[in-house]
GUTITI-208746 format. One record per residue (C-alpha): y, z, x; residue number from 1. Coordinates in steps of 0.5 Angstrom, whole numbers, plus 500, padded with zeros to 3 digits. Layout:
# GUTITI-208746
<node py="Y" pz="Z" px="X" k="NUM"/>
...
# end
This chain:
# GUTITI-208746
<node py="206" pz="438" px="181" k="1"/>
<node py="203" pz="436" px="188" k="2"/>
<node py="202" pz="443" px="192" k="3"/>
<node py="198" pz="444" px="198" k="4"/>
<node py="194" pz="450" px="197" k="5"/>
<node py="199" pz="454" px="203" k="6"/>
<node py="204" pz="452" px="198" k="7"/>
<node py="201" pz="454" px="192" k="8"/>
<node py="199" pz="461" px="196" k="9"/>
<node py="207" pz="462" px="198" k="10"/>
<node py="209" pz="461" px="191" k="11"/>
<node py="204" pz="466" px="188" k="12"/>
<node py="207" pz="471" px="193" k="13"/>
<node py="214" pz="471" px="190" k="14"/>
<node py="210" pz="474" px="184" k="15"/>
<node py="204" pz="478" px="186" k="16"/>
<node py="203" pz="482" px="191" k="17"/>
<node py="197" pz="482" px="196" k="18"/>
<node py="190" pz="479" px="193" k="19"/>
<node py="190" pz="474" px="198" k="20"/>
<node py="183" pz="472" px="197" k="21"/>
<node py="184" pz="471" px="189" k="22"/>
<node py="190" pz="466" px="191" k="23"/>
<node py="186" pz="462" px="196" k="24"/>
<node py="181" pz="461" px="191" k="25"/>
<node py="185" pz="458" px="186" k="26"/>
<node py="190" pz="455" px="190" k="27"/>
<node py="184" pz="450" px="193" k="28"/>
<node py="181" pz="450" px="186" k="29"/>
<node py="187" pz="447" px="183" k="30"/>
<node py="188" pz="442" px="189" k="31"/>
<node py="181" pz="440" px="188" k="32"/>
<node py="183" pz="438" px="181" k="33"/>
<node py="189" pz="434" px="184" k="34"/>
<node py="185" pz="431" px="189" k="35"/>
<node py="179" pz="429" px="183" k="36"/>
<node py="185" pz="425" px="179" k="37"/>
<node py="187" pz="420" px="185" k="38"/>
<node py="180" pz="418" px="185" k="39"/>
<node py="177" pz="412" px="182" k="40"/>
<node py="174" pz="413" px="174" k="41"/>
<node py="167" pz="413" px="176" k="42"/>
<node py="168" pz="418" px="181" k="43"/>
<node py="173" pz="423" px="177" k="44"/>
<node py="168" pz="423" px="171" k="45"/>
<node py="162" pz="426" px="176" k="46"/>
<node py="167" pz="431" px="179" k="47"/>
<node py="167" pz="437" px="175" k="48"/>
<node py="172" pz="443" px="176" k="49"/>
<node py="169" pz="449" px="180" k="50"/>
<node py="170" pz="454" px="175" k="51"/>
<node py="172" pz="462" px="178" k="52"/>
<node py="170" pz="468" px="176" k="53"/>
<node py="175" pz="474" px="178" k="54"/>
<node py="172" pz="481" px="179" k="55"/>
<node py="176" pz="487" px="180" k="56"/>
<node py="179" pz="493" px="176" k="57"/>
<node py="184" pz="492" px="170" k="58"/>
<node py="192" pz="491" px="173" k="59"/>
<node py="191" pz="488" px="179" k="60"/>
<node py="194" pz="481" px="178" k="61"/>
<node py="187" pz="477" px="175" k="62"/>
<node py="191" pz="475" px="169" k="63"/>
<node py="198" pz="474" px="172" k="64"/>
<node py="195" pz="469" px="178" k="65"/>
<node py="192" pz="464" px="172" k="66"/>
<node py="198" pz="465" px="168" k="67"/>
<node py="203" pz="463" px="174" k="68"/>
<node py="198" pz="457" px="176" k="69"/>
<node py="199" pz="454" px="170" k="70"/>
<node py="206" pz="455" px="169" k="71"/>
<node py="207" pz="452" px="176" k="72"/>
<node py="203" pz="446" px="174" k="73"/>
<node py="206" pz="445" px="167" k="74"/>
<node py="199" pz="446" px="164" k="75"/>
<node py="197" pz="450" px="157" k="76"/>
<node py="194" pz="456" px="158" k="77"/>
<node py="190" pz="461" px="154" k="78"/>
<node py="188" pz="468" px="155" k="79"/>
<node py="182" pz="470" px="151" k="80"/>
<node py="177" pz="476" px="151" k="81"/>
<node py="170" pz="475" px="151" k="82"/>
<node py="169" pz="481" px="147" k="83"/>
<node py="173" pz="478" px="141" k="84"/>
<node py="168" pz="473" px="140" k="85"/>
<node py="161" pz="474" px="136" k="86"/>
<node py="155" pz="470" px="136" k="87"/>
<node py="155" pz="465" px="130" k="88"/>
<node py="153" pz="469" px="124" k="89"/>
<node py="156" pz="475" px="126" k="90"/>
<node py="163" pz="478" px="124" k="91"/>
<node py="168" pz="475" px="129" k="92"/>
<node py="171" pz="469" px="132" k="93"/>
<node py="168" pz="462" px="133" k="94"/>
<node py="168" pz="461" px="141" k="95"/>
<node py="171" pz="453" px="139" k="96"/>
<node py="178" pz="457" px="137" k="97"/>
<node py="179" pz="458" px="144" k="98"/>
<node py="180" pz="450" px="145" k="99"/>
<node py="184" pz="450" px="139" k="100"/>
<node py="189" pz="455" px="141" k="101"/>
<node py="189" pz="451" px="148" k="102"/>
<node py="191" pz="445" px="144" k="103"/>
<node py="196" pz="448" px="140" k="104"/>
<node py="199" pz="451" px="146" k="105"/>
<node py="199" pz="444" px="149" k="106"/>
<node py="202" pz="441" px="143" k="107"/>
<node py="208" pz="446" px="144" k="108"/>
<node py="209" pz="445" px="151" k="109"/>
<node py="209" pz="438" px="151" k="110"/>
<node py="214" pz="438" px="145" k="111"/>
<node py="219" pz="442" px="149" k="112"/>
<node py="219" pz="438" px="155" k="113"/>
<node py="220" pz="432" px="150" k="114"/>
<node py="226" pz="435" px="147" k="115"/>
<node py="229" pz="437" px="153" k="116"/>
<node py="228" pz="430" px="156" k="117"/>
<node py="231" pz="427" px="149" k="118"/>
<node py="236" pz="433" px="148" k="119"/>
<node py="242" pz="428" px="149" k="120"/>
<node py="239" pz="424" px="143" k="121"/>
<node py="237" pz="429" px="139" k="122"/>
<node py="244" pz="432" px="139" k="123"/>
<node py="247" pz="426" px="138" k="124"/>
<node py="243" pz="425" px="132" k="125"/>
<node py="245" pz="432" px="129" k="126"/>
<node py="252" pz="431" px="130" k="127"/>
<node py="252" pz="424" px="127" k="128"/>
<node py="248" pz="427" px="121" k="129"/>
<node py="253" pz="433" px="120" k="130"/>
<node py="259" pz="428" px="121" k="131"/>
<node py="256" pz="424" px="114" k="132"/>
<node py="256" pz="431" px="110" k="133"/>
<node py="263" pz="432" px="112" k="134"/>
<node py="266" pz="425" px="111" k="135"/>
<node py="265" pz="422" px="104" k="136"/>
<node py="262" pz="416" px="105" k="137"/>
<node py="266" pz="409" px="104" k="138"/>
<node py="265" pz="404" px="098" k="139"/>
<node py="261" pz="398" px="100" k="140"/>
<node py="266" pz="393" px="098" k="141"/>
<node py="272" pz="397" px="101" k="142"/>
<node py="276" pz="392" px="106" k="143"/>
<node py="275" pz="391" px="113" k="144"/>
<node py="282" pz="395" px="115" k="145"/>
<node py="279" pz="400" px="111" k="146"/>
<node py="273" pz="400" px="114" k="147"/>
<node py="276" pz="400" px="121" k="148"/>
<node py="280" pz="406" px="119" k="149"/>
<node py="274" pz="410" px="117" k="150"/>
<node py="270" pz="408" px="123" k="151"/>
<node py="276" pz="411" px="127" k="152"/>
<node py="276" pz="417" px="123" k="153"/>
<node py="269" pz="418" px="123" k="154"/>
<node py="269" pz="418" px="131" k="155"/>
<node py="274" pz="423" px="131" k="156"/>
<node py="271" pz="428" px="126" k="157"/>
<node py="264" pz="427" px="131" k="158"/>
<node py="268" pz="429" px="137" k="159"/>
<node py="271" pz="435" px="133" k="160"/>
<node py="264" pz="437" px="131" k="161"/>
<node py="261" pz="436" px="138" k="162"/>
<node py="267" pz="441" px="141" k="163"/>
<node py="265" pz="446" px="135" k="164"/>
<node py="272" pz="445" px="132" k="165"/>
<node py="269" pz="445" px="125" k="166"/>
<node py="264" pz="450" px="126" k="167"/>
<node py="266" pz="455" px="121" k="168"/>
<node py="266" pz="449" px="115" k="169"/>
<node py="261" pz="450" px="110" k="170"/>
<node py="256" pz="443" px="109" k="171"/>
<node py="250" pz="443" px="104" k="172"/>
<node py="244" pz="440" px="108" k="173"/>
<node py="236" pz="439" px="106" k="174"/>
<node py="232" pz="443" px="110" k="175"/>
<node py="224" pz="443" px="109" k="176"/>
<node py="220" pz="448" px="106" k="177"/>
<node py="216" pz="452" px="112" k="178"/>
<node py="209" pz="452" px="109" k="179"/>
<node py="206" pz="455" px="116" k="180"/>
<node py="198" pz="454" px="116" k="181"/>
<node py="193" pz="457" px="120" k="182"/>
<node py="193" pz="453" px="127" k="183"/>
<node py="186" pz="456" px="128" k="184"/>
<node py="182" pz="453" px="122" k="185"/>
<node py="177" pz="448" px="123" k="186"/>
<node py="180" pz="441" px="122" k="187"/>
<node py="176" pz="440" px="115" k="188"/>
<node py="180" pz="446" px="113" k="189"/>
<node py="187" pz="444" px="116" k="190"/>
<node py="186" pz="437" px="113" k="191"/>
<node py="185" pz="441" px="106" k="192"/>
<node py="190" pz="445" px="107" k="193"/>
<node py="195" pz="439" px="109" k="194"/>
<node py="193" pz="436" px="102" k="195"/>
<node py="195" pz="441" px="098" k="196"/>
<node py="202" pz="442" px="102" k="197"/>
<node py="203" pz="434" px="100" k="198"/>
<node py="201" pz="435" px="093" k="199"/>
<node py="206" pz="441" px="093" k="200"/>
<node py="211" pz="437" px="096" k="201"/>
<node py="210" pz="431" px="091" k="202"/>
<node py="212" pz="436" px="086" k="203"/>
<node py="217" pz="440" px="089" k="204"/>
<node py="220" pz="435" px="094" k="205"/>
<node py="218" pz="440" px="099" k="206"/>
<node py="226" pz="440" px="101" k="207"/>
<node py="231" pz="446" px="100" k="208"/>
<node py="238" pz="445" px="099" k="209"/>
<node py="242" pz="450" px="103" k="210"/>
<node py="250" pz="451" px="104" k="211"/>
<node py="251" pz="453" px="111" k="212"/>
<node py="256" pz="453" px="116" k="213"/>
<node py="256" pz="447" px="121" k="214"/>
<node py="254" pz="452" px="127" k="215"/>
<node py="248" pz="454" px="123" k="216"/>
<node py="247" pz="447" px="121" k="217"/>
<node py="247" pz="445" px="129" k="218"/>
<node py="241" pz="449" px="129" k="219"/>
<node py="237" pz="448" px="122" k="220"/>
<node py="237" pz="440" px="123" k="221"/>
<node py="235" pz="441" px="131" k="222"/>
<node py="227" pz="440" px="128" k="223"/>
<node py="228" pz="434" px="124" k="224"/>
<node py="233" pz="430" px="129" k="225"/>
<node py="227" pz="431" px="134" k="226"/>
<node py="222" pz="429" px="130" k="227"/>
<node py="226" pz="422" px="129" k="228"/>
<node py="227" pz="421" px="136" k="229"/>
<node py="220" pz="424" px="139" k="230"/>
<node py="214" pz="419" px="138" k="231"/>
<node py="209" pz="423" px="134" k="232"/>
<node py="203" pz="419" px="137" k="233"/>
<node py="206" pz="419" px="144" k="234"/>
<node py="206" pz="427" px="143" k="235"/>
<node py="199" pz="428" px="140" k="236"/>
<node py="196" pz="424" px="146" k="237"/>
<node py="200" pz="427" px="152" k="238"/>
<node py="198" pz="434" px="149" k="239"/>
<node py="191" pz="432" px="148" k="240"/>
<node py="191" pz="429" px="155" k="241"/>
<node py="194" pz="436" px="158" k="242"/>
<node py="189" pz="440" px="154" k="243"/>
<node py="183" pz="437" px="157" k="244"/>
<node py="186" pz="439" px="164" k="245"/>
<node py="188" pz="446" px="162" k="246"/>
<node py="187" pz="453" px="163" k="247"/>
<node py="182" pz="458" px="159" k="248"/>
<node py="182" pz="465" px="162" k="249"/>
<node py="176" pz="469" px="159" k="250"/>
<node py="178" pz="476" px="160" k="251"/>
<node py="172" pz="482" px="159" k="252"/>
<node py="167" pz="477" px="161" k="253"/>
<node py="163" pz="483" px="163" k="254"/>
<node py="163" pz="486" px="156" k="255"/>
<node py="158" pz="481" px="154" k="256"/>
<node py="153" pz="482" px="159" k="257"/>
<node py="147" pz="485" px="157" k="258"/>
<node py="145" pz="491" px="162" k="259"/>
<node py="138" pz="495" px="162" k="260"/>
<node py="136" pz="497" px="155" k="261"/>
<node py="141" pz="492" px="152" k="262"/>
<node py="137" pz="486" px="155" k="263"/>
<node py="135" pz="484" px="148" k="264"/>
<node py="142" pz="485" px="145" k="265"/>
<node py="142" pz="478" px="140" k="266"/>
<node py="150" pz="479" px="139" k="267"/>
<node py="152" pz="479" px="147" k="268"/>
<node py="147" pz="474" px="149" k="269"/>
<node py="149" pz="470" px="143" k="270"/>
<node py="156" pz="470" px="145" k="271"/>
<node py="154" pz="468" px="152" k="272"/>
<node py="150" pz="462" px="149" k="273"/>
<node py="156" pz="460" px="145" k="274"/>
<node py="160" pz="460" px="150" k="275"/>
<node py="156" pz="456" px="154" k="276"/>
<node py="157" pz="449" px="151" k="277"/>
<node py="164" pz="450" px="152" k="278"/>
<node py="164" pz="451" px="159" k="279"/>
<node py="159" pz="446" px="161" k="280"/>
<node py="163" pz="441" px="157" k="281"/>
<node py="163" pz="439" px="150" k="282"/>
<node py="167" pz="435" px="145" k="283"/>
<node py="171" pz="440" px="140" k="284"/>
<node py="175" pz="437" px="134" k="285"/>
<node py="182" pz="440" px="133" k="286"/>
<node py="187" pz="438" px="128" k="287"/>
<node py="190" pz="433" px="133" k="288"/>
<node py="184" pz="430" px="135" k="289"/>
<node py="178" pz="430" px="139" k="290"/>
<node py="178" pz="434" px="146" k="291"/>
<node py="173" pz="434" px="151" k="292"/>
<node py="172" pz="440" px="155" k="293"/>
<node py="169" pz="438" px="162" k="294"/>
<node py="175" pz="438" px="166" k="295"/>
<node py="178" pz="444" px="163" k="296"/>
<node py="179" pz="450" px="169" k="297"/>
<node py="175" pz="456" px="166" k="298"/>
<node py="177" pz="463" px="170" k="299"/>
<node py="172" pz="469" px="167" k="300"/>
<node py="174" pz="476" px="170" k="301"/>
<node py="171" pz="483" px="168" k="302"/>
<node py="172" pz="490" px="172" k="303"/>
<node py="164" pz="490" px="172" k="304"/>
<node py="163" pz="497" px="172" k="305"/>
<node py="157" pz="498" px="168" k="306"/>
<node py="155" pz="491" px="169" k="307"/>
<node py="154" pz="486" px="175" k="308"/>
<node py="155" pz="478" px="174" k="309"/>
<node py="148" pz="477" px="175" k="310"/>
<node py="147" pz="481" px="168" k="311"/>
<node py="150" pz="474" px="165" k="312"/>
<node py="144" pz="469" px="163" k="313"/>
<node py="143" pz="465" px="169" k="314"/>
<node py="146" pz="458" px="166" k="315"/>
<node py="153" pz="461" px="165" k="316"/>
<node py="153" pz="464" px="172" k="317"/>
<node py="151" pz="458" px="174" k="318"/>
<node py="158" pz="455" px="171" k="319"/>
<node py="162" pz="460" px="175" k="320"/>
<node py="160" pz="458" px="182" k="321"/>
<node py="167" pz="461" px="185" k="322"/>
<node py="166" pz="468" px="186" k="323"/>
<node py="172" pz="472" px="188" k="324"/>
<node py="173" pz="480" px="188" k="325"/>
<node py="180" pz="483" px="187" k="326"/>
<node py="182" pz="490" px="191" k="327"/>
<node py="184" pz="496" px="188" k="328"/>
<node py="192" pz="498" px="189" k="329"/>
<node py="193" pz="503" px="194" k="330"/>
<node py="200" pz="507" px="194" k="331"/>
<node py="203" pz="502" px="199" k="332"/>
<node py="201" pz="496" px="195" k="333"/>
<node py="204" pz="500" px="189" k="334"/>
<node py="211" pz="501" px="193" k="335"/>
<node py="211" pz="493" px="194" k="336"/>
<node py="209" pz="491" px="187" k="337"/>
<node py="216" pz="495" px="186" k="338"/>
<node py="220" pz="492" px="190" k="339"/>
<node py="217" pz="485" px="193" k="340"/>
<node py="216" pz="480" px="186" k="341"/>
<node py="222" pz="476" px="185" k="342"/>
<node py="222" pz="479" px="178" k="343"/>
<node py="220" pz="486" px="180" k="344"/>
<node py="220" pz="492" px="175" k="345"/>
<node py="226" pz="495" px="179" k="346"/>
<node py="230" pz="489" px="178" k="347"/>
<node py="228" pz="489" px="171" k="348"/>
<node py="231" pz="496" px="170" k="349"/>
<node py="237" pz="494" px="174" k="350"/>
<node py="239" pz="488" px="170" k="351"/>
<node py="237" pz="492" px="163" k="352"/>
<node py="242" pz="497" px="165" k="353"/>
<node py="247" pz="492" px="168" k="354"/>
<node py="248" pz="490" px="160" k="355"/>
<node py="251" pz="498" px="159" k="356"/>
<node py="256" pz="497" px="165" k="357"/>
<node py="251" pz="502" px="169" k="358"/>
<node py="250" pz="500" px="176" k="359"/>
<node py="243" pz="503" px="177" k="360"/>
<node py="240" pz="504" px="184" k="361"/>
<node py="234" pz="507" px="187" k="362"/>
<node py="233" pz="510" px="194" k="363"/>
<node py="227" pz="507" px="198" k="364"/>
<node py="225" pz="514" px="198" k="365"/>
<node py="225" pz="515" px="191" k="366"/>
<node py="221" pz="508" px="190" k="367"/>
<node py="216" pz="511" px="195" k="368"/>
<node py="215" pz="517" px="191" k="369"/>
<node py="214" pz="513" px="185" k="370"/>
<node py="208" pz="509" px="188" k="371"/>
<node py="205" pz="516" px="190" k="372"/>
<node py="205" pz="519" px="183" k="373"/>
<node py="202" pz="512" px="180" k="374"/>
<node py="197" pz="512" px="186" k="375"/>
<node py="195" pz="520" px="184" k="376"/>
<node py="195" pz="518" px="177" k="377"/>
<node py="191" pz="513" px="178" k="378"/>
<node py="186" pz="517" px="182" k="379"/>
<node py="186" pz="523" px="177" k="380"/>
<node py="185" pz="519" px="170" k="381"/>
<node py="183" pz="511" px="169" k="382"/>
<node py="185" pz="507" px="174" k="383"/>
<node py="190" pz="502" px="171" k="384"/>
<node py="193" pz="498" px="177" k="385"/>
<node py="200" pz="496" px="177" k="386"/>
<node py="200" pz="498" px="169" k="387"/>
<node py="201" pz="505" px="172" k="388"/>
<node py="208" pz="504" px="174" k="389"/>
<node py="211" pz="502" px="168" k="390"/>
<node py="209" pz="508" px="165" k="391"/>
<node py="211" pz="512" px="171" k="392"/>
<node py="218" pz="509" px="172" k="393"/>
<node py="219" pz="509" px="164" k="394"/>
<node py="218" pz="516" px="165" k="395"/>
<node py="223" pz="517" px="170" k="396"/>
<node py="228" pz="513" px="167" k="397"/>
<node py="227" pz="516" px="160" k="398"/>
<node py="234" pz="520" px="160" k="399"/>
<node py="239" pz="515" px="163" k="400"/>
<node py="236" pz="510" px="158" k="401"/>
<node py="238" pz="514" px="153" k="402"/>
<node py="244" pz="516" px="155" k="403"/>
<node py="247" pz="510" px="158" k="404"/>
<node py="253" pz="510" px="154" k="405"/>
<node py="255" pz="516" px="158" k="406"/>
<node py="255" pz="513" px="165" k="407"/>
<node py="258" pz="506" px="163" k="408"/>
<node py="262" pz="504" px="169" k="409"/>
<node py="259" pz="509" px="174" k="410"/>
<node py="253" pz="508" px="179" k="411"/>
<node py="247" pz="512" px="177" k="412"/>
<node py="243" pz="513" px="184" k="413"/>
<node py="235" pz="515" px="183" k="414"/>
<node py="233" pz="519" px="189" k="415"/>
<node py="227" pz="523" px="191" k="416"/>
<node py="229" pz="529" px="188" k="417"/>
<node py="230" pz="526" px="182" k="418"/>
<node py="224" pz="523" px="181" k="419"/>
<node py="220" pz="529" px="183" k="420"/>
<node py="224" pz="533" px="178" k="421"/>
<node py="222" pz="528" px="173" k="422"/>
<node py="214" pz="528" px="175" k="423"/>
<node py="212" pz="534" px="179" k="424"/>
<node py="210" pz="538" px="173" k="425"/>
<node py="206" pz="532" px="169" k="426"/>
<node py="202" pz="530" px="175" k="427"/>
<node py="200" pz="536" px="177" k="428"/>
<node py="197" pz="538" px="171" k="429"/>
<node py="191" pz="533" px="170" k="430"/>
<node py="191" pz="534" px="162" k="431"/>
<node py="198" pz="533" px="161" k="432"/>
<node py="197" pz="527" px="166" k="433"/>
<node py="192" pz="524" px="161" k="434"/>
<node py="196" pz="524" px="155" k="435"/>
<node py="204" pz="522" px="159" k="436"/>
<node py="202" pz="518" px="164" k="437"/>
# end
């Protein structure tokens, strides 16, 4: 998507409140990626993406900014926790698994897009297959008149299948038995796993006969029909290309920064050294093929309460030249978060209770009160940012959520007094706040 940095920030404003600096930085980084693609090949190879380090407390929108960007650009996105990785030889995940995750996400993303683009062809294929099951085949040596008659009947039946007139009828179909492998295994093990599956398939035909209704068959045959329509090679090629321009969000980067007496901690420094070649640019073997990590956009994030970015090894620091600090959320920001985003928390609860036939409404004073209590809870206990609003709103709406059936067809108004009655005692007692909010 070809958006200017200003348009990108405007898009992000629909979902995330505040954090202008972070939005601006990531919008520029993505625009520079677009600019790079427009240049001749010799220039493209030399222009490296400027990776970003986001510094700020939890719950202020770090992940959401990156996730929304990826969704807008139709790029694969992966969020990983740096603390989950350990140096090779220690217990934990191998750092290359983040690239394999990205490729798997890319494959699924591209497959969905291709399925959507070929929706009509896939549907036509499914209807054809089901019609063949419903009508017995005509003998090969049947006279021409019979063949024409059969063709007319076949077309009429196809229309019935399409319209859903025969959804109740039962047919027998063959469905591939799902033997799911671990997508995160190294390619060598994936190949070994696939070989075993093939051997099992030789003996078991790898197909299972099922008697299902036509309605169920339409869903079950979708995968098989999609495979006939979509080119596997094209899918793989596009998935790898998209992965090479994807976004990887490395959270908790501060947890692997060695501070003070931890300077010689081999595990923490080891993880940083293992991350380095991936971030610098290397080639990783995945089950779909080789992926170059040179132009993947890496966004690292951490609260850096105890450590600071300069505690990371110099080589890794140098790979994150763009630094942006995200602000803690004050009472006004929390109020805006309840109201402003396209699918804000309040709008979500209104929609959920609409399902039960309850018209939920909040007074402005009630929303101000919720924001105030969330802010106080963040001050008294650990600051978890906007995530505190989920806990507070859930507590306020606990009774109506439980007894929604009693309010069917009625309006339920949440006012300031109602919010106070639900939260006053909890927030005043610091010990209770710790456990409930």
